[in-house]
N, C-alpha and C positions, 0 to 999 in steps of 0.2 A: 504494500500500500504506500502511495506517495505521500510525502509530507505536505501539509497545507501551505500555500504560498499566497502572499498578498502583494498587490502592486500599488505604489503611491504614484499618483499622477499630479504633477504640479503645473498649473496653468498661470501664465502671466502675460500681461499686455494691456492695451487700452480697454477700459471698462465701457460696456454698453448693454442695454437691455437684451435679453435672450441668450446670453452665453451659457449660463447654467442650464437652462432648458434644453438647449441644443446638445450639449455634452451629455447630460443625463439621458436624453432620448437615445443617443448612441449606445450608452451603457445598458439601457433597458432593452433595446433591440437585441443585444447579445446576452441578455439575461444575467448581466453582471450584478453581483450584490455589492452595494455601497455600504461598507462597514462604518465609515466615518467621513464627514465632509466639513470643511472649514472654508470661509470666504472672508476676504478683507478688501476694501477699496479705499485708496488714499490718493487724492489729487487726480482723480479720474484714471488711476491705474489699478488693475485687478490682480489679486493674488487668490487663487482658488485651488483647493487641495482635495483630492478624492483618495480614500483608501479602499481598494477593491479586493474582494475575495475571488481569486482566480479559479477556485475549485468548482464554482457554480456556472462557469461559462458554457454556453451551448455552441460556441465556435472557438477557434484557436485564439490564443493570446495575441498572436501577430495580427489577426484580423481585427480585433478590438483596437489595438494600437494604431493600425493603419487608418481605420475609420475615424478615430479621435484626431489623429494628425491631419487628415483631410479637412474635417470640419474646422479645426483650429486655424489652419492655413487660410481658409475662407474668411475668417474673422480677424486675421492679422495677429494671432496669438502664438505664444511659444509654449510648447509642452516639454516636460522632462519626466522621466520614468525611473523608478527605483523599486527593486524587488525587496520584500521583507519576509523573513521566516517568522513563524508564529511567536517565538520567544522574543522577537524584537518589537512586537505590537503591544502597546499598552491597552488595557481594557478601557472601553469608552463609557 
């Protein structure tokens, strides 16, 4: 049995309405479980963070990342990704 893996998605760029809705739609389409989410906006710049449980995906991890990157590029956003093991994730 494989060990559970989490993916941290960090979104940054100019803030505008619809960003969170667009990215969560992508995650929902892939049946990704959002374990935690945090958002901050300062001087019209966005910092948005998703912690996703990769074990629940109905498609490949690469497919989710590709779709997130596509949507982010359409909105002039930068995405970064980091994998976490279960022992690295603090309880929410």
